[in-house]
VEXDREN-2710 file (C-alpha; in Angstrom, 1 decimal):
% VEXDREN-2710
k/r/px/py/pz
1/MET/96.9/-123.5/133.0
2/LYS/97.6/-124.6/136.0
3/ILE/96.3/-121.4/137.9
4/LEU/98.0/-120.8/141.3
5/ILE/96.9/-118.1/143.8
6/GLN/99.1/-116.5/146.1
7/LYS/98.0/-114.2/148.2
8/TYR/100.4/-112.1/150.7
9/GLY/99.8/-109.9/153.3
10/GLY/101.2/-106.3/154.5
11/THR/103.9/-107.7/156.4
12/SER/104.7/-109.7/153.0
13/VAL/105.3/-106.8/151.1
14/ASN/106.2/-103.6/152.9
15/THR/110.4/-104.0/152.6
16/PRO/112.5/-104.5/149.6
17/GLU/113.8/-107.4/151.0
18/ALA/110.3/-109.4/151.8
19/ARG/109.3/-108.3/148.1
20/GLU/112.1/-109.9/146.4
21/LEU/111.6/-112.8/148.9
22/VAL/107.7/-112.4/147.6
23/ALA/109.2/-112.3/144.2
24/SER/111.3/-115.9/144.4
25/ARG/108.2/-117.3/145.6
26/VAL/106.1/-116.1/143.0
27/ILE/109.5/-117.3/140.7
28/ALA/109.3/-120.8/142.4
29/ALA/106.2/-121.3/141.4
30/ARG/106.3/-120.9/137.8
31/GLU/109.5/-123.1/137.6
32/GLU/106.9/-125.7/139.2
33/GLY/104.9/-125.7/136.2
34/TYR/101.9/-123.2/137.9
35/THR/100.8/-120.1/136.5
36/PRO/100.9/-117.9/139.8
37/VAL/98.3/-115.4/139.8
38/VAL/99.2/-112.9/143.2
39/VAL/97.2/-111.2/145.1
40/VAL/98.6/-108.3/147.5
41/SER/97.4/-106.7/150.6
42/ALA/98.6/-102.9/151.8
43/ILE/101.6/-102.4/152.9
44/GLY/102.5/-102.4/156.7
45/ARG/99.8/-101.7/159.7
46/LEU/99.1/-98.4/161.4
47/GLY/101.6/-96.3/161.2
48/GLU/103.7/-97.4/158.6
49/PRO/103.0/-94.5/155.7
50/TYR/101.0/-96.5/153.2
51/ALA/98.9/-98.7/155.4
52/THR/95.1/-98.8/155.0
53/ASP/94.4/-97.3/158.7
54/THR/97.6/-94.9/158.3
55/LEU/95.3/-93.3/155.3
56/ILE/92.2/-93.4/157.2
57/ASN/93.5/-91.6/160.1
58/PHE/95.3/-89.1/157.6
59/VAL/91.8/-88.1/156.4
60/ARG/89.8/-88.2/159.9
61/HIS/92.6/-86.5/161.7
62/THR/91.1/-83.3/159.7
63/TYR/88.1/-84.5/158.6
64/SER/85.8/-86.3/160.5
65/GLU/83.4/-87.5/158.6
66/VAL/83.9/-89.2/155.5
67/SER/81.3/-90.2/152.8
68/PRO/81.5/-94.3/152.6
69/ARG/81.9/-94.0/149.2
70/GLU/84.8/-91.5/149.1
71/MET/86.4/-93.4/151.9
72/ASP/86.3/-96.8/149.5
73/LEU/88.4/-94.6/147.0
74/LEU/91.2/-93.7/149.4
75/MET/91.3/-97.0/151.3
76/SER/91.7/-98.3/147.8
77/CYS/95.3/-97.1/147.6
78/GLY/97.1/-98.8/149.9
79/GLU/97.0/-102.2/147.9
80/ILE/97.6/-100.1/144.6
81/ILE/100.9/-98.6/146.0
82/SER/101.7/-102.2/147.3
83/GLY/101.2/-104.3/144.0
84/ILE/103.1/-102.1/141.9
85/THR/106.0/-102.4/143.9
86/LEU/105.7/-105.8/143.9
87/THR/105.2/-105.8/140.1
88/ALA/108.4/-103.8/139.8
89/ALA/110.3/-106.6/142.4
90/ILE/109.5/-109.6/139.9
91/GLN/110.1/-107.6/136.7
92/LYS/113.3/-106.6/138.0
93/ALA/113.8/-110.6/138.8
94/GLY/113.5/-110.6/134.8
95/HIS/110.0/-111.9/134.5
96/GLN/107.2/-110.1/132.9
97/ALA/104.6/-108.8/135.2
98/ILE/101.4/-107.0/135.0
99/PHE/99.5/-105.1/137.7
100/LEU/95.8/-105.0/137.7
101/THR/93.3/-103.1/140.3
102/GLY/90.5/-104.8/141.4
103/ALA/88.4/-103.6/138.7
104/GLN/90.4/-104.3/136.2
105/ALA/90.4/-107.9/137.3
106/GLY/86.9/-108.4/137.3
107/ILE/85.9/-107.9/140.9
108/ILE/82.5/-106.5/140.4
109/THR/80.9/-106.1/144.0
110/ASP/77.2/-104.8/145.5
111/HIS/77.1/-100.9/146.7
112/ASN/77.8/-101.8/150.4
113/PHE/80.9/-99.2/150.5
114/ASN/83.4/-100.6/152.9
115/GLU/81.6/-103.6/153.3
116/ALA/81.2/-104.7/149.6
117/ARG/80.5/-108.2/148.7
118/ILE/81.6/-109.7/145.9
119/ILE/78.3/-110.9/143.1
120/LYS/80.7/-112.0/140.4
121/VAL/84.1/-112.2/138.9
122/LYS/84.9/-111.2/135.2
123/PRO/88.2/-112.6/135.0
124/GLU/88.8/-112.3/131.0
125/ASN/91.6/-109.6/131.8
126/VAL/93.3/-112.2/134.1
127/ILE/93.2/-114.7/131.5
128/ARG/94.7/-112.9/128.8
129/TYR/97.8/-112.1/130.4
130/ALA/98.2/-115.0/132.0
131/ARG/98.2/-116.4/128.3
132/GLU/100.9/-114.4/127.4
133/ASP/103.1/-115.4/129.9
134/LYS/102.9/-112.6/132.7
135/VAL/102.6/-113.1/136.7
136/VAL/99.0/-111.0/137.1
137/ILE/99.5/-109.5/140.4
138/VAL/96.0/-108.2/141.6
139/ALA/94.9/-105.3/144.5
140/GLY/93.3/-107.3/147.2
141/PHE/90.6/-105.9/149.2
142/GLN/88.9/-103.9/146.2
143/GLY/86.3/-103.9/143.7
144/VAL/84.1/-102.4/142.0
145/THR/80.2/-101.6/140.9
146/GLU/78.5/-102.2/137.6
147/GLU/78.3/-98.7/137.7
148/GLY/81.9/-98.3/137.9
149/ASP/82.2/-97.3/141.8
150/ILE/85.5/-98.5/143.5
151/THR/84.4/-100.6/146.5
152/THR/86.0/-102.1/149.1
153/LEU/85.5/-105.5/150.6
154/GLY/86.1/-105.1/154.4
155/ARG/88.7/-106.4/157.2
156/GLY/90.1/-109.7/155.2
157/GLY/88.8/-108.6/152.1
158/SER/92.2/-109.6/150.3
159/ASP/91.6/-113.0/151.5
160/THR/88.1/-112.7/149.8
161/THR/89.8/-111.4/146.7
162/ALA/92.4/-114.6/146.4
163/ALA/89.3/-116.9/147.2
164/ALA/87.0/-115.4/144.5
165/LEU/89.5/-115.4/142.0
166/GLY/90.6/-119.0/142.9
167/VAL/87.1/-120.0/142.0
168/ALA/86.7/-118.2/138.8
169/LEU/90.1/-119.0/137.8
170/GLY/89.8/-123.0/138.5
171/ALA/93.0/-123.0/140.6
172/GLN/94.7/-126.2/141.7
173/TYR/95.1/-124.1/145.0
174/VAL/94.6/-120.9/146.8
175/ASP/97.7/-119.9/148.9
176/ILE/97.5/-117.8/151.9
177/TYR/101.1/-116.2/153.1
178/THR/101.3/-115.1/156.4
179/ASP/104.0/-114.2/159.5
180/VAL/102.9/-117.9/161.0
181/GLU/103.8/-121.3/159.6
182/GLY/100.1/-122.0/159.3
183/ILE/96.9/-122.4/161.7
184/MET/97.7/-123.2/165.2
185/THR/95.9/-125.3/167.7
186/ALA/95.6/-122.7/170.4
187/ASP/97.2/-118.6/170.1
188/PRO/101.0/-119.8/170.9
189/ARG/100.9/-116.4/172.6
190/ILE/98.9/-118.1/175.5
191/VAL/99.8/-121.9/175.2
192/GLY/103.5/-122.6/174.6
193/GLU/103.0/-126.0/173.4
194/ALA/100.3/-125.0/170.4
195/GLN/100.6/-126.8/167.7
196/THR/100.7/-125.8/163.5
197/LEU/97.9/-127.7/162.4
198/LYS/98.6/-130.2/159.0
199/MET/95.2/-130.3/157.9
200/VAL/91.7/-128.9/158.6
201/THR/88.5/-129.0/157.2
202/TYR/86.4/-126.3/155.6
203/ASP/84.3/-126.2/158.9
204/GLU/86.4/-126.2/161.2
205/ILE/88.5/-123.2/160.0
206/CYS/85.5/-121.1/159.3
207/GLN/84.4/-121.9/163.2
208/LEU/88.0/-121.0/164.4
209/ALA/88.2/-117.7/162.6
210/TYR/84.5/-116.7/163.4
211/GLU/85.8/-117.4/166.9
212/GLY/88.4/-115.3/167.1
213/ALA/91.1/-116.8/164.8
214/LYS/93.0/-114.2/162.6
215/VAL/95.1/-116.2/160.3
216/ILE/92.2/-116.3/157.4
217/HIS/89.4/-114.6/156.9
218/PRO/86.1/-116.8/157.1
219/ARG/84.2/-115.7/154.6
220/ALA/87.3/-116.9/151.6
221/VAL/87.1/-119.9/153.3
222/GLU/83.6/-120.4/152.6
223/ILE/83.9/-119.2/148.7
224/VAL/86.7/-121.9/147.8
225/MET/84.5/-124.5/149.9
226/GLN/81.8/-124.0/147.5
227/ALA/84.3/-125.0/144.7
228/ASN/86.1/-127.5/147.0
229/ILE/89.4/-125.6/146.2
230/PRO/92.0/-126.7/148.4
231/LEU/93.7/-123.9/150.5
232/ARG/96.8/-123.8/152.0
233/VAL/97.8/-121.1/154.6
234/LYS/101.7/-120.9/155.1
235/SER/104.4/-118.8/156.2
236/ILE/106.2/-116.2/153.6
237/PHE/109.6/-116.8/155.9
238/SER/109.7/-120.7/155.8
239/ASN/109.7/-123.6/153.8
240/ALA/107.1/-125.5/156.3
241/PRO/104.2/-127.1/154.2
242/GLY/101.7/-125.2/156.5
243/THR/98.2/-126.0/157.0
244/LEU/95.7/-127.4/154.1
245/VAL/92.1/-126.4/154.5
246/THR/90.0/-129.0/152.3
247/ASN/87.1/-131.3/152.8
248/LEU/86.0/-133.6/156.0
249/GLY/86.7/-136.5/153.3
250/GLU/90.5/-135.4/152.4
251/VAL/91.1/-134.9/155.9
252/TYR/90.1/-137.7/157.4
253/LYS/91.1/-140.0/154.5
254/GLY/92.2/-143.7/155.5
255/THR/90.1/-143.4/158.9
256/ILE/87.7/-146.1/159.4
257/ASP/86.2/-144.5/162.5
258/ILE/86.7/-140.6/163.2
259/THR/86.1/-141.2/166.7
260/ARG/89.5/-143.1/166.8
261/ASP/91.1/-139.8/165.0
262/ARG/91.2/-135.9/166.3
263/VAL/88.3/-134.7/168.0
264/ILE/89.3/-131.5/169.1
265/THR/90.6/-129.4/166.0
266/GLY/91.8/-126.0/168.2
267/ILE/91.0/-123.8/171.1
268/THR/90.1/-120.0/170.4
269/GLN/88.6/-117.0/171.8
270/ILE/87.3/-114.0/171.9
271/SER/87.6/-111.5/174.8
272/ASN/85.9/-108.3/176.2
273/LEU/82.3/-109.7/176.1
274/THR/79.5/-108.3/178.4
275/GLN/76.6/-110.7/179.4
276/PHE/73.2/-110.1/179.8
277/LYS/70.5/-111.8/181.7
278/ILE/66.8/-110.8/181.2
279/ASN/64.0/-111.9/182.9
280/THR/60.7/-112.6/180.8
281/GLU/58.5/-115.0/182.6
282/GLY/55.3/-114.8/182.6
283/GLU/52.5/-114.6/180.7
284/GLU/53.6/-112.2/178.1
285/ASN/56.7/-114.1/178.2
286/LEU/56.6/-113.8/173.9
287/LYS/55.7/-110.4/173.5
288/GLN/58.2/-109.9/176.2
289/GLN/60.8/-111.3/174.1
290/ARG/59.8/-109.8/171.2
291/ARG/60.1/-106.7/172.2
292/LEU/63.1/-107.3/174.1
293/PHE/65.1/-108.2/170.8
294/SER/63.3/-105.8/168.1
295/SER/64.5/-102.9/170.0
296/LEU/68.0/-103.8/170.6
297/ALA/68.0/-104.9/166.5
298/LEU/66.5/-101.2/165.9
299/ALA/69.5/-99.5/167.3
300/GLY/72.0/-101.7/165.2
301/ILE/73.1/-103.5/168.4
302/SER/74.1/-107.2/167.4
303/LEU/74.0/-110.4/170.0
304/ASP/76.0/-113.2/170.3
305/PHE/76.1/-116.1/172.5
306/ILE/72.4/-116.5/172.7
307/ASN/70.1/-118.8/174.8
308/VAL/66.3/-117.9/175.3
309/ASN/63.7/-120.1/177.1
310/SER/60.4/-119.7/178.8
311/LYS/62.1/-118.0/181.8
312/GLU/65.2/-115.9/180.6
313/VAL/67.1/-114.6/177.6
314/ILE/70.9/-114.3/177.9
315/PHE/72.9/-113.1/175.5
316/THR/76.4/-111.1/174.8
317/VAL/77.7/-108.1/173.3
318/LYS/80.6/-106.4/172.6
319/GLU/82.2/-104.6/175.3
320/GLU/81.6/-101.2/173.8
321/LEU/78.2/-101.9/173.4
322/ALA/77.4/-102.7/176.7
323/HIS/76.2/-99.5/177.8
324/LYS/74.0/-98.5/175.0
325/ALA/73.0/-102.1/175.3
326/SER/71.6/-101.3/178.9
327/GLN/69.9/-97.9/178.0
328/ILE/68.0/-99.6/175.2
329/LEU/66.7/-102.4/177.4
330/GLU/66.1/-99.8/180.3
331/ASN/64.1/-97.7/178.1
332/VAL/61.7/-100.5/177.3
333/SER/61.0/-101.7/181.0
334/PHE/63.6/-104.2/181.4
335/THR/66.2/-104.4/184.4
336/PRO/68.9/-106.4/182.7
337/GLU/71.0/-108.2/185.0
338/VAL/74.8/-107.3/183.5
339/ASN/77.9/-109.7/184.1
340/TYR/81.1/-107.1/182.7
341/ASN/84.2/-108.8/181.5
342/CYS/83.7/-112.0/180.0
343/ALA/85.0/-114.2/177.4
344/LYS/83.7/-116.6/175.0
345/VAL/86.2/-120.2/174.5
346/ALA/85.9/-121.8/171.8
347/THR/86.4/-125.9/171.3
348/VAL/86.3/-126.8/167.7
349/GLY/86.3/-130.3/166.1
350/ALA/84.5/-132.0/163.0
351/GLY/85.5/-134.9/164.9
352/MET/83.3/-134.3/168.0
353/SER/80.2/-134.8/166.3
354/GLY/78.1/-137.7/167.7
355/VAL/81.1/-138.4/170.3
356/PRO/80.1/-138.4/174.0
357/GLY/81.9/-136.9/176.7
358/VAL/83.2/-133.4/175.1
359/MET/81.3/-131.6/177.3
360/ALA/81.9/-133.5/180.2
361/GLY/85.7/-133.7/179.1
362/ILE/85.3/-129.6/179.0
363/VAL/83.6/-129.2/182.8
364/GLU/86.2/-131.4/184.1
365/ALA/89.0/-129.4/182.8
366/LEU/87.6/-126.2/183.8
367/THR/86.5/-127.1/187.2
368/LYS/90.3/-128.6/188.1
369/GLU/91.1/-125.0/187.2
370/GLU/88.4/-123.6/189.3
371/ILE/87.2/-121.7/186.4
372/GLN/83.1/-121.1/186.5
373/ILE/81.1/-121.7/183.4
374/LEU/78.9/-118.6/183.0
375/GLN/77.0/-119.8/179.5
376/ALA/77.7/-122.7/177.3
377/ASN/76.5/-123.9/174.2
378/ASP/77.0/-126.0/171.5
379/SER/76.5/-127.1/167.5
380/TYR/77.8/-130.3/166.0
381/THR/81.6/-129.0/165.5
382/THR/82.0/-126.2/168.3
383/ILE/81.5/-125.9/172.0
384/TRP/81.3/-122.3/173.4
385/VAL/81.9/-121.4/176.9
386/LEU/81.5/-117.9/178.8
387/VAL/83.9/-117.4/181.4
388/LYS/85.4/-114.1/183.2
389/GLN/87.9/-112.5/181.4
390/GLU/90.4/-113.1/183.9
391/ASP/90.3/-116.8/183.7
392/MET/90.2/-116.7/179.7
393/GLU/93.9/-117.9/179.4
394/LYS/94.1/-120.2/182.0
395/ALA/90.5/-122.0/180.5
396/ILE/92.2/-122.0/176.9
397/ARG/95.4/-123.7/178.6
398/ALA/93.3/-126.1/180.4
399/LEU/91.1/-127.1/177.3
400/HIS/94.4/-127.4/175.2
401/ARG/96.1/-129.8/177.8
402/GLN/93.0/-131.8/178.0
403/PHE/91.9/-132.6/174.6
404/VAL/95.1/-131.2/172.2
405/ALA/98.1/-132.4/174.0
406/ASN/96.4/-135.4/175.6
407/GLU/95.0/-136.7/172.5
408/LYS/98.8/-136.1/170.6
409/GLU/100.2/-138.7/173.6
410/LYS/97.5/-140.9/172.8
411/ARG/98.9/-141.5/169.2
END
């Protein structure tokens, strides 16, 4: 069997017309010689009757405290409703189809309710029904512990389900269908000339996803990357080829020198951050830093964009955690310098590794726009800068012009 995993998001299955479109894509895959295994998300978004957030709000409106185990049972309902309606649509189109919950599909997880991790997949049921020439539809976002408790996989969990099944079944491709035509070089709501990328590496899309791009969950990419299974991001509403996510060798196949090809893949952002600067200079520098980080960790505050040197510690937290972080630091005798209303802008590209002048180009582009860099950091595929929130969109457009638009003009 040539297994093809197709994952459809909530907007792809929220009307009878949309479900018929999905059914036609599934049937087309069968006609091309594939055995499609379909993963679905819950129907619609907040406010629509069967969306996961709607179900959560329905209970919490009356009962503010619901145990994580019971909440997972509730949250798993959306995908069941979605999967059954899509199964009916495919059956109506004249094809055999069967729906499986995450548990029935063999998605085995740990016990971390609401944010469970898949520990293994037992795909025997999926394989059996596929061999019977049935279209297998699987509820995304959910699994089961070895003791039989239903769990959910956290935000982006349906992507993770699709990736895990793809690896377990040795799929030819994992296709993620969304309401956009692929992965863009920047948010098109900010950059009007943003382009759809034809191909990106696993590392690049992970970085783009972790730094704010919301097309696919990075955990899903990490799973398929381990088995080197190509992943494609496509639009449910068009026949555009979308974006292929694969390994570095495939992306740059045929190029002699990577520096002559694409250096920067895309620009993305995370908004609503607060920057903290804490002076730790002195003889007790190391003890101060240890006390600082331990206090914040014990309070469950996640830090990002961390710079540490012999004189100071700099980091960011999400805006909603800023007040709590300030209180904790003051309680352990630190007086932080707090910079509210910040945003992190990331310039991502596997081609930047070993290429001189990328940071110089970032500084040049932002200086032209009189945008102050509050903080900077880098890895071999990403350079991050922190700017004021009010400068974020201007910074994204400036960096897109500097690296993406200019590179296209040179080719």
